[in-house]
BAPAFI-530297 format. One line per field, with one value per atom (N, C-alpha, C): x, z, y; atom name; residue in three letters; residue number from 1. Coordinates in steps of 0.02 Angstrom, whole numbers. Atoms other than C-alpha are relative to their C-alpha. Layout:
<sites>
xx	(X ...)
zz	(Z ...)
yy	(Y ...)
vexpa	(CA ...)
kemi	(ALA ...)
voba	(NUM ...)
</sites>
This chain:
<sites>
xx	(-51 -397 -16 -36 -306 43 -15 -263 109 -80 -45 1 -8 -61 -12 18 -123 64 -39 16 73 -29 143 1 6 86 28 -10 89 55 -105 287 12 -20 329 -7 6 271 18 -42 322 75 -49 477 34 -33 505 -13 -6 466 17 -47 569 71 -62 708 27 13 633 33 -35 668 76 -31 832 20 -9 854 -22 24 717 7 -51 768 -1 -68 928 -43 16 870 -52 36 744 -5 -9 809 51 -91 970 -54 14 819 -60 40 745 -90 88 583 -23 29 535 -42 70 390 -12 6 296 -72 37 217 -43 80 38 59 -31 121 -38 31 -55 -30 6 -34 20 -21 26 101 -91 204 33 -34 253 24 -24 260 33 -41 350 88 -94 533 -19 -2 452 16 3 474 72 -73 598 14 14 577 -42 24 568 -109 70 409 -17 1 325 19 1 365 -52 65 197 29 -12 313 13 -13 379 -50 54 223 -33 -11 186 11 -34 304 12 -32 327 -97 69 114 -3 -14 143 16 -59 279 -34 54 177 -45 46 25 11 -5 118 17 -22 173 -11 75 41 -78 42 -97 -19 25 -185 -21 26 -221 -60 90 -384 -14 9 -501 -5 -9 -520 79 -32 -354 33 -4 -343 -26 41 -469 26 -42 -353 51 -52 -215 -16 23 -309 -15 56 -397 78 -63 -223 58 -80 -79 -46 55 -252 13 7 -280 88 -64 -78 37 -39 -15 -45 29 -134 47 -42 -49 50 -45 106 14 -35 90 -11 19 1 64 -51 148 70 -59 276 -14 53 185 19 18 169 98 -68 373 34 -82 490 -28 30 361 -15 26 337 -53 84 139 -1 17 80 -107 68 -82 22 -5 0 -59 47 -133 -63 53 -291 -56 87 -470 -6 30 -512 36 -57 -342 -17 -5 -362 -80 48 -539 -3 53 -562 78 -31 -381 -44 48 -517 -45 33 -635 31 -25 -551 16 -17 -474 -59 32 -622 -65 46 -723 16 -24 -585 -29 11 -624 -97 73 -822 -4 8 -777 -10 -35 -687 -65 44 -839 -50 37 -958 28 3 -852 31 -30 -831 -93 63 -1022 -12 1 -1006 -67 90 -1175 -37 47 -1281 -41 -9 -1314 -7 -38 -1302 -48 28 -1342 24 16 -1374 36 -30 -1242 -53 31 -1314 -68 62 -1488 20 -10 -1556 -25 16 -1603 47 -44 -1531 -54 66 -1586 56 -15 -1524 2 28 -1482 19 -31 -1429 53 -68 -1343 25 -43 -1337 38 -37 -1232 70 -66 -1091 6 19 -1124 28 -53 -1114 59 -61 -956 58 -52 -863 -13 -13 -932 32 -37 -865 80 -70 -683 20 22 -728 23 -11 -746 41 -6 -660 91 -83 -463 3 -11 -502 -18 -19 -539 46 -59 -410 74 -75 -290 -8 26 -381 35 -30 -315 93 -68 -126 28 1 -86 69 -37 15 42 -54 167 -25 32 104 -66 35 -58 -56 -4 -125 16 -10 -29 2 40 -97 -66 52 -247 -29 38 -266 52 -26 -167 -72 65 -320 -58 55 -451 45 -25 -355 12 2 -334 -57 72 -525 -21 7 -543 13 -30 -413 -40 60 -542 -59 57 -667 -11 -18 -601 1 -7 -561 -68 45 -698 -74 46 -803 -6 -36 -694 -19 -20 -634 69 -100 -433 48 -31 -383 20 3 -450 35 -34 -371 55 -81 -214 15 -30 -209 -26 -10 -258 12 -65 -129 45 -51 -15 5 29 -85 23 -31 -40 63 -57 115 46 -17 154 16 15 112 19 -40 179 57 -65 343 13 13 321 -10 -7 270 78 -57 458 29 -53 524 -52 61 339 -30 25 319 20 -28 343 79 14 453 54 8 431 92 -73 610 -60 39 477 -89 97 289 9 21 203 -37 28 95 -37 46 -26 -10 12 31 -8 24 17 -74 77 -138 -55 34 -233 7 -7 -189 5 41 -230 -59 70 -389 -44 60 -437 16 -11 -375 -35 35 -479 -74 50 -630 -14 5 -596 -10 -3 -583 -62 69 -761 -55 45 -830 -16 2 -764 -50 10 -771 -101 61 -973 -12 23 -984 46 -45 -980 -14 -23 -1072 17 -36 -975 70 -40 -826 -56 10 -918 22 5 -878 36 -54 -741 76 -54 -645 -18 47 -743 64 -16 -606 26 17 -561 -70 65 -747 -44 -1 -740 53 -51 -569 -36 41 -682 -55 65 -837 -3 -32 -725 11 -13 -673 -60 56 -847 -61 27 -925 26 -23 -807 24 18 -811 -76 35 -962 -38 -3 -980 17 -19 -871 -11 29 -950 -52 89 -1137 2 -11 -1081 41 -49 -905 28 2 -893 32 -38 -754 -25 8 -805 52 -53 -650 58 -42 -490 29 -35 -421 -37 1 -458 45 45 -452 21 -8 -502 80 -89 -320 37 -2 -281 -12 18 -392 -1 -42 -342 89 -91 -154 -21 -12 -207 -24 12 -314 38 -52 -154 55 26 -166 99 -55 29 -32 -27 78 -52 9 83 -77 59 -64 -35 57 -182 -1 -23 -108 -23 51 -143 -66 90 -298 -49 23 -340 -12 16 -283 -48 52 -380 -51 52 -520 -11 11 -507 8 31 -486 -57 87 -632 -58 53 -722 18 4 -641 -23 60 -724 -67 64 -867 -32 40 -889 28 20 -829 -14 58 -951 -40 35 -1083 18 -25 -1004 -25 16 -1017 -102 78 -1213 -54 36 -1356 -1 12 -1377 67 -31 -1190 25)
zz	(48 2833 -23 12 2796 -58 78 2614 12 33 2655 30 19 2703 -72 56 2536 -44 24 2468 22 -37 2567 -41 25 2487 -76 82 2303 -13 2 2341 -18 -37 2412 -87 62 2252 -54 56 2120 26 31 2163 26 -14 2211 -89 63 2023 -56 28 1966 -22 -16 2056 -28 37 1978 -60 76 1802 -5 7 1791 4 -18 1878 -38 85 1752 -38 57 1598 -20 28 1557 29 -11 1649 -48 32 1541 -86 44 1398 -11 18 1434 20 13 1465 -66 60 1295 9 -18 1353 -66 77 1177 -3 33 1126 -53 60 973 -38 35 852 -22 71 751 -49 38 615 -79 45 536 40 -26 631 -29 60 580 -7 5 515 58 -50 642 62 -65 768 -14 32 687 38 -57 780 55 -51 926 11 1 904 39 -25 1028 76 -49 1165 60 -62 1309 32 7 1385 84 -65 1538 57 -30 1627 78 -43 1740 66 -62 1859 39 -19 1888 50 -45 1935 51 -40 2040 48 -79 2157 41 -46 2194 10 -34 2240 39 -69 2320 57 -74 2450 22 -25 2441 61 -49 2510 32 -50 2635 53 -47 2704 42 -13 2711 39 32 2711 86 -21 2877 -13 48 2859 37 -33 2869 -60 54 2745 -77 68 2611 -16 6 2621 -32 55 2553 -45 62 2442 -60 62 2332 -3 22 2346 -17 47 2266 -54 95 2113 -17 47 2067 13 0 2092 -48 36 2060 -91 98 1870 10 3 1891 -46 -16 1901 -71 60 1740 -55 19 1672 -35 15 1682 -16 22 1640 -85 80 1459 -41 -7 1453 -18 -5 1491 -51 72 1376 -71 63 1227 -33 60 1228 3 -7 1328 -54 11 1218 -91 58 1072 -44 16 1067 -34 24 988 53 -59 1086 77 -82 1263 27 -32 1361 -45 17 1287 31 -66 1323 40 -27 1406 72 -68 1535 19 -32 1540 39 -22 1569 60 -62 1717 66 -47 1798 17 -45 1817 30 -24 1849 88 -57 2015 27 -47 2077 -19 -9 2038 88 -88 2168 57 -41 2279 35 -29 2295 33 -18 2310 61 -68 2465 45 -75 2562 -20 -6 2523 58 -29 2583 85 -72 2743 39 -13 2753 25 -28 2784 -69 22 2601 -24 51 2535 -59 92 2379 -27 27 2380 -51 45 2210 -30 3 2191 -84 83 2009 28 -54 2037 -49 3 2072 17 -19 2120 41 -71 2282 -31 9 2171 13 -32 2219 22 -3 2207 58 -70 2357 -56 64 2217 10 -25 2328 -21 19 2283 -71 69 2091 -24 -6 2154 -27 -17 2155 -86 46 1978 -58 41 1936 21 -8 2031 -67 52 1912 -55 99 1743 21 6 1798 -1 -27 1857 -95 69 1664 -37 51 1572 5 -21 1685 -12 21 1632 -60 80 1453 -23 12 1443 -5 -3 1507 -62 3 1450 -106 67 1271 -18 13 1299 23 -2 1328 -74 95 1135 -17 15 1140 39 -36 1217 60 -40 1387 -7 -14 1355 46 -72 1500 62 -68 1628 13 3 1594 37 -15 1600 81 -73 1741 37 -76 1850 4 -13 1802 50 -31 1848 82 -66 2009 72 -51 2075 2 -11 2047 63 -48 2146 65 -55 2256 68 0 2303 42 -23 2327 27 -45 2432 78 -63 2549 27 -32 2554 43 -12 2566 76 -49 2710 1 8 2633 28 -3 2692 -60 61 2593 -38 67 2441 -5 20 2459 -5 18 2491 -49 57 2360 -55 44 2242 -26 25 2274 -8 -16 2298 -80 41 2104 -33 6 2062 -31 -43 2120 -64 31 2030 -73 81 1865 -13 -6 1874 -7 10 1884 -44 49 1763 -57 115 1618 15 37 1647 -24 56 1529 -30 64 1453 6 35 1385 -79 78 1187 3 20 1138 83 -46 1259 31 -15 1335 25 -39 1433 -23 -11 1408 59 -47 1529 -7 15 1444 63 -21 1514 73 -61 1680 43 1 1695 -12 38 1598 38 14 1651 126 -62 1862 28 0 1843 -21 33 1765 71 -53 1921 76 -66 2052 1 3 1988 27 -24 1983 76 -52 2149 57 -13 2215 2 8 2126 43 -20 2219 73 -53 2382 43 -23 2385 -40 28 2331 -34 59 2176 -81 47 2048 -67 41 1908 -13 67 1886 -6 41 1842 -76 73 1688 -14 21 1673 27 -13 1757 -42 61 1660 -81 33 1513 -42 36 1412 -20 -3 1457 -32 22 1404 -88 88 1226 -20 -4 1220 -48 0 1231 -53 47 1129 -58 78 978 -13 14 979 -43 -9 1005 -49 52 877 -40 59 744 -7 8 786 -50 36 746 -72 55 615 -78 31 521 -9 1 562 -65 27 513 -55 88 373 -48 33 333 -24 -16 346 46 -52 467 18 -22 564 6 -24 606 -37 39 494 70 -58 672 53 -77 849 17 -10 958 4 8 930 2 24 953 -35 44 826 -66 32 729 -32 13 757 -47 60 702 -86 64 522 -30 17 505 -26 -8 518 29 -47 677 57 -64 781 56 -34 901 70 -19 1038 3 6 983 43 -3 988 120 -67 1189 29 -51 1256 7 -9 1194 13 -48 1270 68 -86 1428 19 6 1380 36 -2 1372 113 -58 1530 78 -71 1653 6 -32 1600 16 -55 1650 34 -57 1805 37 -23 1861 -11 9 1785 65 -61 1892 85 -84 2055 -3 -12 2005 31 10 1992 48 -97 2172 62 -53 2249 10 -17 2214 26 -44 2295 -32 3 2314 -17 -17 2355 29)
yy	(20 -1110 80 -45 -934 -28 5 -894 -19 27 -890 -40 73 -1076 -9 20 -1084 25 28 -1013 0 18 -1062 -91 62 -1234 27 -2 -1166 10 -24 -1105 -31 45 -1247 -61 69 -1347 -1 -11 -1223 -19 44 -1235 -69 96 -1424 7 34 -1448 49 -54 -1296 -50 30 -1390 -81 82 -1565 5 -5 -1511 -33 46 -1532 -67 46 -1675 -55 35 -1778 9 7 -1710 -57 28 -1779 -71 73 -1938 -22 61 -1994 35 3 -1921 -51 81 -2053 -50 29 -2191 13 -10 -2131 -2 -26 -2093 47 -76 -1977 -18 6 -1924 -20 9 -2018 51 -52 -1869 -19 12 -1908 24 -13 -1914 19 -41 -1858 52 -69 -1713 53 -60 -1525 -27 15 -1546 29 -38 -1420 -18 77 -1572 -29 60 -1673 8 -11 -1599 13 36 -1636 -71 95 -1822 5 38 -1895 63 -91 -1720 -68 56 -1835 34 4 -1867 -27 17 -1938 73 -92 -1748 -8 -9 -1787 -19 16 -1878 72 -68 -1698 13 -5 -1620 -50 40 -1775 -4 -15 -1777 32 -88 -1592 -1 -3 -1589 -51 59 -1758 40 -32 -1693 87 -69 -1490 -53 34 -1589 -52 20 -1700 45 -24 -1563 34 -70 -1439 -48 29 -1567 -48 39 -1668 -38 85 -1844 -17 9 -1919 4 52 -1978 31 -42 -1829 -17 30 -1851 -36 106 -2044 37 -14 -1981 39 -30 -1861 -41 23 -1925 -72 64 -2091 17 -20 -1998 26 -46 -1885 -63 52 -2052 -59 59 -2192 4 -14 -2102 4 20 -2052 -63 54 -2213 -60 12 -2265 16 -15 -2166 -3 50 -2224 -34 64 -2376 5 -2 -2317 29 -71 -2195 -55 62 -2348 -51 51 -2454 -15 -38 -2346 -8 -19 -2328 -72 34 -2454 -96 73 -2606 42 -25 -2483 -15 -3 -2491 69 -10 -2354 32 -10 -2353 -30 -4 -2411 -52 23 -2485 -15 7 -2564 45 -27 -2487 -16 84 -2639 38 -40 -2580 40 -63 -2438 39 -36 -2401 -39 31 -2559 40 -61 -2466 71 -53 -2309 -1 13 -2406 -27 49 -2494 70 -12 -2338 71 -7 -2249 -18 48 -2373 25 -4 -2330 51 -91 -2144 -19 -8 -2203 -41 36 -2320 43 -92 -2150 12 -62 -2045 -40 40 -2182 5 -9 -2196 73 -87 -1999 20 3 -2018 83 -47 -1892 40 5 -1791 -32 16 -1857 44 -46 -1713 47 -23 -1623 84 -68 -1422 18 -26 -1348 66 -39 -1190 72 -57 -1001 -10 41 -1089 -33 37 -1152 -57 90 -1321 -20 90 -1483 -57 57 -1644 -68 43 -1803 -49 82 -1952 -36 69 -2079 -31 35 -2216 20 -31 -2131 49 -67 -2008 -38 11 -2126 -20 -25 -2168 83 -77 -1974 9 29 -2017 -30 38 -2136 41 -27 -2039 55 -51 -1874 -13 42 -1978 1 31 -2058 78 -56 -1896 42 -76 -1771 -26 7 -1880 2 -9 -1896 47 -57 -1738 38 -5 -1681 -46 33 -1796 25 6 -1745 76 -77 -1551 -6 25 -1627 -19 -14 -1570 37 -66 -1409 14 -19 -1358 75 -6 -1301 23 -26 -1292 -33 65 -1419 50 -6 -1343 73 -58 -1176 -11 18 -1214 -39 -36 -1291 -2 -39 -1198 64 -54 -1067 -48 42 -1209 -35 15 -1271 64 -67 -1096 13 -16 -1075 -6 31 -1220 -10 -13 -1173 29 -74 -1009 -60 20 -1115 -38 52 -1235 39 -16 -1132 68 -46 -1013 -56 51 -1188 -57 30 -1249 -57 39 -1373 2 -28 -1350 -48 55 -1514 10 1 -1517 113 -89 -1301 -39 14 -1377 -30 59 -1505 62 -52 -1373 34 -55 -1241 -53 22 -1372 -56 -8 -1413 31 -68 -1251 14 -29 -1230 -50 54 -1405 24 -2 -1365 49 -35 -1185 -25 25 -1256 -58 15 -1367 50 -20 -1258 46 -62 -1169 -45 40 -1321 -5 27 -1364 76 -37 -1189 -8 0 -1179 34 66 -1225 -74 33 -1356 -63 74 -1505 -47 77 -1590 -9 12 -1655 -54 43 -1742 -32 74 -1879 -8 44 -1977 -11 -9 -1997 58 -73 -1807 21 -34 -1774 -37 38 -1929 48 -1 -1881 59 -101 -1673 -43 24 -1770 -15 0 -1854 36 -50 -1735 44 -59 -1603 -25 18 -1708 -11 0 -1763 52 -83 -1578 41 -40 -1538 -32 53 -1691 14 6 -1670 101 -57 -1472 17 20 -1520 46 -64 -1398 -64 50 -1553 30 -40 -1462 61 -64 -1331 -6 -3 -1408 -17 -17 -1398 51 -108 -1214 -21 -39 -1201 -48 14 -1353 -1 0 -1284 -21 -7 -1295 -85 33 -1486 -26 7 -1493 6 -21 -1396 -47 57 -1520 -50 90 -1711 37 28 -1646 38 -14 -1572 -60 65 -1773 -21 50 -1856 34 -7 -1729 -23 14 -1763 -69 80 -1957 -17 12 -1948 10 -11 -1850 -26 22 -1946 -76 79 -2114 41 1 -2056 41 1 -1965 30 -16 -1974 71 -99 -1763 -26 -43 -1703 85 -68 -1545 25 -53 -1499 -28 -1 -1483 -79 48 -1621 26 -12 -1638 -24 -92 -1589 34 -33 -1458 81 -74 -1334 -27 -3 -1431 16 -74 -1335 42 -73 -1185 15 -4 -1240 -18 -4 -1290 19 -42 -1174 86 -19 -1067 34 -17 -1007 -11 35 -1020 -37 57 -1138 29 -43 -1009 42 -8 -913 -46 48 -1056 -22 23 -1095 78 -66 -895 8 -48 -861 -104 69 -1072 26 -37 -982 55 -51 -835 -23 42 -942 -22 11 -1009 -6 -22 -900 63 -40 -812 -72 47 -967 -36 -9 -990 67 -52 -818 -28 -2 -854 -49 36 -1033 59 -5 -938 55 -25 -808 -36 33 -929 -39 51 -1023 79 -63 -840 5 8 -838 -61 59 -934 -45 82 -1092 -47 47 -1152 46)
vexpa	(N CA C N CA C N CA C N CA C N CA C N CA C N CA C N CA C N CA C N CA C N CA C N CA C N CA C N CA C N CA C N CA C N CA C N CA C N CA C N CA C N CA C N CA C N CA C N CA C N CA C N CA C N CA C N CA C N CA C N CA C N CA C N CA C N CA C N CA C N CA C N CA C N CA C N CA C N CA C N CA C N CA C N CA C N CA C N CA C N CA C N CA C N CA C N CA C N CA C N CA C N CA C N CA C N CA C N CA C N CA C N CA C N CA C N CA C N CA C N CA C N CA C N CA C N CA C N CA C N CA C N CA C N CA C N CA C N CA C N CA C N CA C N CA C N CA C N CA C N CA C N CA C N CA C N CA C N CA C N CA C N CA C N CA C N CA C N CA C N CA C N CA C N CA C N CA C N CA C N CA C N CA C N CA C N CA C N CA C N CA C N CA C N CA C N CA C N CA C N CA C N CA C N CA C N CA C N CA C N CA C N CA C N CA C N CA C N CA C N CA C N CA C N CA C N CA C N CA C N CA C N CA C N CA C N CA C N CA C N CA C N CA C N CA C N CA C N CA C N CA C N CA C N CA C N CA C N CA C N CA C N CA C N CA C N CA C N CA C N CA C N CA C N CA C N CA C N CA C N CA C N CA C N CA C N CA C N CA C N CA C N CA C N CA C N CA C N CA C N CA C N CA C N CA C N CA C N CA C N CA C N CA C N CA C N CA C N CA C N CA C N CA C N CA C N CA C N CA C N CA C N CA C N CA C N CA C N CA C N CA C N CA C N CA C N CA C N CA C N CA C N CA C N CA C N CA C N CA C N CA C N CA C N CA C N CA C N CA C N CA C N CA C N CA C N CA C N CA C N CA C N CA C N CA C N CA C N CA C N CA C N CA C N CA C N CA C N CA C N CA C N CA C N CA C N CA C N CA C N CA C N CA C N CA C N CA C N CA C N CA C N CA C N CA C N CA C N CA C N CA C N CA C N CA C N CA C N CA C N CA C N CA C N CA C N CA C N CA C N CA C N CA C N CA C N CA C N CA C N CA C N CA C N CA C N CA C N CA C N CA C N CA C N CA C N CA C N CA C N CA C N CA C N CA C N CA C N CA C N CA C N CA C N CA C N CA C N CA C N CA C N CA C N CA C N CA C N CA C N CA C N CA C N CA C N CA C N CA C N CA C N CA C N CA C N CA C N CA C N CA C N CA C N CA C N CA C N CA C N CA C N CA C N CA C N CA C N CA C N CA C N CA C N CA C N CA C N CA C N CA C N CA C N CA C N CA C N CA C N CA C N CA C N CA C N CA C N CA C N CA C N CA C N CA C N CA C N CA C N CA C N CA C N CA C N CA C N CA C N CA C N CA C N CA C N CA C N CA C N CA C N CA C N CA C N CA C N CA C N CA C N CA C N CA C N CA C N CA C N CA C N CA C N CA C N CA C N CA C N CA C N CA C N CA C)
kemi	(UNK UNK UNK UNK UNK UNK UNK UNK UNK UNK UNK UNK UNK UNK UNK UNK UNK UNK UNK UNK UNK UNK UNK UNK UNK UNK UNK UNK UNK UNK UNK UNK UNK UNK UNK UNK UNK UNK UNK UNK UNK UNK UNK UNK UNK UNK UNK UNK UNK UNK UNK UNK UNK UNK UNK UNK UNK UNK UNK UNK UNK UNK UNK UNK UNK UNK UNK UNK UNK UNK UNK UNK UNK UNK UNK UNK UNK UNK UNK UNK UNK UNK UNK UNK UNK UNK UNK UNK UNK UNK UNK UNK UNK UNK UNK UNK UNK UNK UNK UNK UNK UNK UNK UNK UNK UNK UNK UNK UNK UNK UNK UNK UNK UNK UNK UNK UNK UNK UNK UNK UNK UNK UNK UNK UNK UNK UNK UNK UNK UNK UNK UNK UNK UNK UNK UNK UNK UNK UNK UNK UNK UNK UNK UNK UNK UNK UNK UNK UNK UNK UNK UNK UNK UNK UNK UNK UNK UNK UNK UNK UNK UNK UNK UNK UNK UNK UNK UNK UNK UNK UNK UNK UNK UNK UNK UNK UNK UNK UNK UNK UNK UNK UNK UNK UNK UNK UNK UNK UNK UNK UNK UNK UNK UNK UNK UNK UNK UNK UNK UNK UNK UNK UNK UNK UNK UNK UNK UNK UNK UNK UNK UNK UNK UNK UNK UNK UNK UNK UNK UNK UNK UNK UNK UNK UNK UNK UNK UNK UNK UNK UNK UNK UNK UNK UNK UNK UNK UNK UNK UNK UNK UNK UNK UNK UNK UNK UNK UNK UNK UNK UNK UNK UNK UNK UNK UNK UNK UNK UNK UNK UNK UNK UNK UNK UNK UNK UNK UNK UNK UNK UNK UNK UNK UNK UNK UNK UNK UNK UNK UNK UNK UNK UNK UNK UNK UNK UNK UNK UNK UNK UNK UNK UNK UNK UNK UNK UNK UNK UNK UNK UNK UNK UNK UNK UNK UNK UNK UNK UNK UNK UNK UNK UNK UNK UNK UNK UNK UNK UNK UNK UNK UNK UNK UNK UNK UNK UNK UNK UNK UNK UNK UNK UNK UNK UNK UNK UNK UNK UNK UNK UNK UNK UNK UNK UNK UNK UNK UNK UNK UNK UNK UNK UNK UNK UNK UNK UNK UNK UNK UNK UNK UNK UNK UNK UNK UNK UNK UNK UNK UNK UNK UNK UNK UNK UNK UNK UNK UNK UNK UNK UNK UNK UNK UNK UNK UNK UNK UNK UNK UNK UNK UNK UNK UNK UNK UNK UNK UNK UNK UNK UNK UNK UNK UNK UNK UNK UNK UNK UNK UNK UNK UNK UNK UNK UNK UNK UNK UNK UNK UNK UNK UNK UNK UNK UNK UNK UNK UNK UNK UNK UNK UNK UNK UNK UNK UNK UNK UNK UNK UNK UNK UNK UNK UNK UNK UNK UNK UNK UNK UNK UNK UNK UNK UNK UNK UNK UNK UNK UNK UNK UNK UNK UNK UNK UNK UNK UNK UNK UNK UNK UNK UNK UNK UNK UNK UNK UNK UNK UNK UNK UNK UNK UNK UNK UNK UNK UNK UNK UNK UNK UNK UNK UNK UNK UNK UNK UNK UNK UNK UNK UNK UNK UNK UNK UNK UNK UNK UNK UNK UNK UNK UNK UNK UNK UNK UNK UNK UNK UNK UNK UNK UNK UNK UNK UNK UNK UNK UNK UNK UNK UNK UNK UNK UNK UNK UNK UNK UNK UNK UNK UNK UNK UNK UNK UNK UNK UNK UNK UNK UNK UNK UNK UNK UNK UNK UNK UNK UNK UNK UNK UNK UNK UNK UNK UNK UNK UNK UNK UNK UNK UNK UNK UNK UNK UNK UNK UNK UNK UNK UNK UNK UNK UNK UNK UNK UNK UNK UNK UNK UNK UNK UNK UNK UNK UNK UNK UNK UNK UNK UNK UNK UNK UNK UNK UNK UNK UNK UNK UNK UNK UNK UNK UNK UNK UNK UNK UNK UNK UNK UNK UNK UNK UNK UNK UNK UNK UNK UNK UNK UNK UNK UNK UNK UNK UNK UNK UNK UNK UNK UNK UNK UNK UNK UNK UNK UNK UNK UNK UNK UNK UNK UNK UNK UNK UNK UNK UNK UNK UNK UNK UNK UNK UNK UNK UNK UNK UNK UNK UNK UNK UNK UNK UNK UNK UNK UNK UNK UNK UNK UNK UNK UNK UNK UNK UNK UNK UNK UNK UNK UNK UNK UNK UNK UNK UNK UNK UNK UNK UNK UNK UNK UNK UNK UNK UNK UNK UNK UNK UNK UNK UNK UNK UNK UNK UNK UNK UNK UNK UNK UNK UNK UNK UNK UNK UNK UNK UNK UNK UNK UNK UNK UNK UNK UNK UNK UNK UNK UNK UNK UNK UNK UNK UNK UNK UNK UNK UNK UNK UNK UNK UNK UNK UNK UNK UNK UNK UNK UNK UNK UNK UNK UNK UNK UNK UNK UNK UNK UNK UNK UNK UNK UNK UNK UNK UNK UNK UNK UNK UNK UNK UNK UNK UNK UNK UNK UNK UNK UNK UNK UNK UNK UNK UNK UNK UNK UNK UNK UNK UNK UNK UNK UNK UNK UNK UNK UNK UNK UNK UNK UNK UNK UNK UNK UNK UNK UNK UNK UNK UNK UNK UNK UNK UNK UNK UNK UNK UNK UNK UNK UNK UNK UNK UNK UNK UNK UNK UNK UNK UNK UNK UNK UNK UNK UNK UNK UNK UNK UNK UNK UNK UNK UNK UNK UNK UNK UNK UNK UNK UNK UNK UNK UNK UNK UNK UNK UNK UNK UNK UNK UNK UNK UNK UNK UNK UNK UNK UNK UNK UNK UNK UNK UNK UNK UNK UNK UNK UNK UNK UNK UNK UNK UNK UNK UNK UNK UNK UNK UNK UNK UNK UNK UNK UNK UNK UNK UNK UNK UNK UNK UNK UNK UNK UNK UNK UNK UNK UNK UNK UNK UNK UNK UNK UNK UNK UNK UNK UNK UNK UNK UNK UNK UNK UNK UNK UNK UNK UNK UNK UNK UNK UNK UNK UNK UNK UNK UNK UNK UNK UNK UNK UNK UNK UNK UNK UNK UNK UNK UNK UNK UNK UNK UNK UNK UNK UNK UNK)
voba	(1 1 1 2 2 2 3 3 3 4 4 4 5 5 5 6 6 6 7 7 7 8 8 8 9 9 9 10 10 10 11 11 11 12 12 12 13 13 13 14 14 14 15 15 15 16 16 16 17 17 17 18 18 18 19 19 19 20 20 20 21 21 21 22 22 22 23 23 23 24 24 24 25 25 25 26 26 26 27 27 27 28 28 28 29 29 29 30 30 30 31 31 31 32 32 32 33 33 33 34 34 34 35 35 35 36 36 36 37 37 37 38 38 38 39 39 39 40 40 40 41 41 41 42 42 42 43 43 43 44 44 44 45 45 45 46 46 46 47 47 47 48 48 48 49 49 49 50 50 50 51 51 51 52 52 52 53 53 53 54 54 54 55 55 55 56 56 56 57 57 57 58 58 58 59 59 59 60 60 60 61 61 61 62 62 62 63 63 63 64 64 64 65 65 65 66 66 66 67 67 67 68 68 68 69 69 69 70 70 70 71 71 71 72 72 72 73 73 73 74 74 74 75 75 75 76 76 76 77 77 77 78 78 78 79 79 79 80 80 80 81 81 81 82 82 82 83 83 83 84 84 84 85 85 85 86 86 86 87 87 87 88 88 88 89 89 89 90 90 90 91 91 91 92 92 92 93 93 93 94 94 94 95 95 95 96 96 96 97 97 97 98 98 98 99 99 99 100 100 100 101 101 101 102 102 102 103 103 103 104 104 104 105 105 105 106 106 106 107 107 107 108 108 108 109 109 109 110 110 110 111 111 111 112 112 112 113 113 113 114 114 114 115 115 115 116 116 116 117 117 117 118 118 118 119 119 119 120 120 120 121 121 121 122 122 122 123 123 123 124 124 124 125 125 125 126 126 126 127 127 127 128 128 128 129 129 129 130 130 130 131 131 131 132 132 132 133 133 133 134 134 134 135 135 135 136 136 136 137 137 137 138 138 138 139 139 139 140 140 140 141 141 141 142 142 142 143 143 143 144 144 144 145 145 145 146 146 146 147 147 147 148 148 148 149 149 149 150 150 150 151 151 151 152 152 152 153 153 153 154 154 154 155 155 155 156 156 156 157 157 157 158 158 158 159 159 159 160 160 160 161 161 161 162 162 162 163 163 163 164 164 164 165 165 165 166 166 166 167 167 167 168 168 168 169 169 169 170 170 170 171 171 171 172 172 172 173 173 173 174 174 174 175 175 175 176 176 176 177 177 177 178 178 178 179 179 179 180 180 180 181 181 181 182 182 182 183 183 183 184 184 184 185 185 185 186 186 186 187 187 187 188 188 188 189 189 189 190 190 190 191 191 191 192 192 192 193 193 193 194 194 194 195 195 195 196 196 196 197 197 197 198 198 198 199 199 199 200 200 200 201 201 201 202 202 202 203 203 203 204 204 204 205 205 205 206 206 206 207 207 207 208 208 208 209 209 209 210 210 210 211 211 211 212 212 212 213 213 213 214 214 214 215 215 215 216 216 216 217 217 217 218 218 218 219 219 219 220 220 220 221 221 221 222 222 222 223 223 223 224 224 224 225 225 225 226 226 226 227 227 227 228 228 228 229 229 229 230 230 230 231 231 231 232 232 232 233 233 233 234 234 234 235 235 235 236 236 236 237 237 237 238 238 238 239 239 239 240 240 240 241 241 241 242 242 242 243 243 243 244 244 244 245 245 245 246 246 246 247 247 247 248 248 248 249 249 249 250 250 250 251 251 251 252 252 252 253 253 253 254 254 254 255 255 255 256 256 256 257 257 257 258 258 258 259 259 259 260 260 260 261 261 261 262 262 262 263 263 263 264 264 264 265 265 265 266 266 266 267 267 267 268 268 268 269 269 269 270 270 270 271 271 271 272 272 272 273 273 273 274 274 274 275 275 275 276 276 276 277 277 277 278 278 278 279 279 279 280 280 280 281 281 281 282 282 282 283 283 283 284 284 284 285 285 285 286 286 286 287 287 287 288 288 288 289 289 289 290 290 290 291 291 291 292 292 292 293 293 293 294 294 294 295 295 295 296 296 296 297 297 297 298 298 298 299 299 299 300 300 300 301 301 301 302 302 302 303 303 303 304 304 304 305 305 305 306 306 306 307 307 307 308 308 308 309 309 309 310 310 310 311 311 311 312 312 312 313 313 313 314 314 314 315 315 315 316 316 316 317 317 317 318 318 318 319 319 319 320 320 320 321 321 321 322 322 322)
</sites>
């Protein structure tokens, strides 16, 4: 597969997302699918109340149409669709319940976990059918280990961790759109080099869709992606890492997402055990806001960190052992 096909996929997905924006934004506004802003968060966010959310629909529709156009049908195709749209469906239900039924928490923790485990199980079944390798390699080394059936447990953990980490990152205008574009861009290159055309096309479709969405999501955002977008992207990036056999590289390339999730975990553990907060607010992007950084400064800084981590991941991929 050549890079020309990748750029065509990215371009089509980008154009579709840009075209869908003026269609979906007024529709979501008429349906009163507005964002509910945390009252305990930065005061500057209160003015965002009522901004249309669930914009992840734009991302998922655009990338799916581009993927349908340029991808070949097969088990890998269905695995990627299952991961992205399956977890996106869980996010859609969560968003819809929050808005339609005025329930601030949306799906219960058990309901959300059930949905995530369900689509993780379907993905694992597809991996088994395609005789996917259960060997996991350490990035940049020749060391590897065959996990056997335990590999499928790793897959489930990756999906749960990735979807939640990406979801935590979606808190500022354009933050997740930009960082996910960088991460999927790195995986698109990896997929081409690893001769994984379906993953390459899928990753390119995601990059185009999120960049097209960024046209409307950049500060000041006209629309937010909601859980339908963040969970769909989280499922998609985990699937690509698994199919390209770069499972551990996800921690590096998706380092911004990992940092966001760890900040929440550290904050909760510290408060419950010591009664003290480590950060002014978690996820950590809010800590920087409350420290006096402008929203745009936080977003661009995180984009830059995401770029460095994507580059580091690519360098490790080029090293021996992968």
